[in-house]
C-alpha positions in Angstrom: -30.2 -8.7 -85.1 -33.7 -8.4 -86.4 -36.1 -5.7 -85.2 -39.1 -7.6 -87.1 -39.7 -10.0 -84.5 -40.7 -7.4 -81.6 -44.0 -6.6 -83.4 -45.1 -10.0 -82.6 -44.5 -9.6 -78.5 -46.6 -8.1 -76.4 -45.0 -4.8 -74.5 -44.9 -5.7 -70.9 -47.5 -4.4 -68.7 -46.9 -2.0 -65.9 -48.7 -2.1 -62.7 -48.5 0.2 -59.5 -45.3 -0.7 -57.6 -46.5 -1.5 -54.0 -43.1 0.5 -52.9 -43.5 4.4 -52.3 -40.0 5.3 -53.4 -40.8 4.3 -56.9 -41.5 7.8 -59.3 -43.4 8.1 -62.3 -40.6 10.3 -63.6 -39.0 6.9 -64.9 -41.9 6.5 -66.9 -41.6 9.7 -68.6 -44.2 12.0 -66.1 -42.7 15.0 -64.0 -44.4 14.5 -60.7 -42.8 15.4 -57.4 -42.4 12.5 -54.9 -44.9 12.8 -52.3 -43.6 13.8 -49.2 -44.9 12.3 -46.0 -44.7 14.6 -42.9 -44.3 13.6 -39.2 -44.9 16.1 -36.6 -41.7 16.8 -34.6 -39.8 13.9 -35.7 -36.6 15.3 -34.6 -37.4 16.0 -31.2 -39.5 12.8 -30.4 -38.6 9.6 -28.2 -40.1 6.4 -28.6 -38.7 3.9 -25.8 -40.2 0.6 -27.1 -41.5 -2.3 -25.7 -39.0 -4.3 -23.8 -36.3 -1.6 -23.8 -35.1 -0.8 -19.9 -33.4 2.6 -19.4 -31.9 4.0 -16.1 -31.2 7.5 -15.8 -32.4 11.1 -17.0 -34.2 11.7 -20.0 -34.4 15.3 -21.4 -36.5 16.3 -24.7 -38.0 19.0 -26.5 -41.1 17.9 -27.4 -42.7 14.5 -27.0 -41.8 11.3 -25.0 -43.8 7.8 -25.7 -43.1 5.1 -23.4 -43.5 1.3 -24.2 -40.8 0.0 -22.2 -39.3 0.9 -18.4 -37.8 4.1 -17.3 -35.9 4.1 -13.6 -34.9 7.9 -13.8 -36.1 11.3 -14.3 -38.1 12.7 -17.4 -38.2 16.5 -18.7 -40.4 17.5 -21.8 -43.1 18.9 -23.2 -45.5 15.9 -23.6 -45.4 12.2 -22.0 -47.5 9.5 -23.1 -47.4 6.4 -20.7 -48.4 3.0 -23.0 -50.3 0.1 -21.5 -47.1 -1.7 -21.6 -45.0 1.0 -19.9 -43.7 2.0 -16.8 -42.1 4.9 -15.3 -40.5 4.9 -11.5 -38.8 8.8 -11.4 -39.7 12.5 -11.7 -41.8 14.0 -14.3 -41.8 17.2 -15.8 -43.8 18.0 -18.5 -46.9 20.2 -20.0 -48.9 17.5 -20.5 -49.0 13.5 -19.8 -51.3 10.6 -20.7 -51.1 7.5 -18.6 -52.1 3.9 -19.9 -49.4 2.3 -18.1 -48.0 3.1 -14.7 -46.0 6.1 -13.6 -45.0 6.6 -9.7 -42.6 9.5 -8.5 -43.0 13.7 -8.1 -44.8 14.2 -11.3 -45.1 17.9 -12.3 -48.0 18.5 -14.9 -48.6 21.9 -16.0 -51.7 21.7 -18.0 -53.4 18.6 -18.6 -53.0 15.1 -16.9 -54.9 12.3 -18.5 -55.4 8.8 -17.0 -56.6 6.2 -18.8 -58.8 3.1 -17.3 -55.9 0.8 -17.2 -53.8 3.9 -16.4 -51.8 4.3 -12.5 -50.3 7.1 -11.5 -49.2 7.3 -7.3 -46.8 9.4 -5.8 -46.5 13.1 -5.1 -48.8 15.1 -8.3 -49.2 18.4 -9.2 -51.3 19.0 -12.2 -53.1 22.2 -13.9 -56.1 19.9 -14.9 -56.9 16.4 -14.4 -59.2 13.8 -16.8 -59.7 10.4 -15.2 -61.2 7.2 -17.4 -63.1 5.2 -15.3 -60.9 2.4 -13.8 -58.3 4.8 -13.6 -56.5 5.1 -10.5 -54.5 8.1 -8.7 -53.1 7.5 -5.2 -50.9 9.7 -3.6 -50.4 13.4 -2.5 -52.1 15.3 -5.0 -52.0 18.9 -5.7 -54.2 21.3 -8.2 -52.0 24.1 -9.7 -53.7 27.4 -10.7 -51.6 28.3 -13.9 -53.1 31.6 -13.4 -52.3 32.2 -9.8 -48.4 32.4 -9.5 -46.6 30.1 -6.9 -44.4 32.4 -4.1 -41.5 30.3 -2.7 -41.1 30.6 0.9 -38.0 31.5 2.7 -36.9 30.1 5.7 -38.3 32.4 8.6 -35.9 33.3 11.4 -37.5 33.3 15.2 -37.3 36.6 16.6 -35.9 34.6 20.0 
């Protein structure tokens, strides 16, 4: 085997890889792999377009809906995208609606209804923002988070 012929051959040129999992360590440098952080990925849930779920969803953080939900949702934040449709009770801190939501909706801080969003039913909210074209129908009640809501006990008649 002769090494003399290698001098005449050109060295291969390495170009940047399109894959992010190839590290420069392979070529002799000691760089660390780039870390991408996705906020609360462990506690987020996305219901994709074309997916239909019947039942109760409980999540610690964010639920994003592109499909159809027939049931209750309890989480910190709900986003209903344009193709999303929810029928059921929703209990959350913040909610953004571009699709449709119907049922008893309890939003403690802010309810945002985008221009194509439709919200109907019994709605309780802290603050509200409705873009031009957004629709809100039903029984609507503002809740001041600074005023503690009292529970009423059943009153007995004195007769």
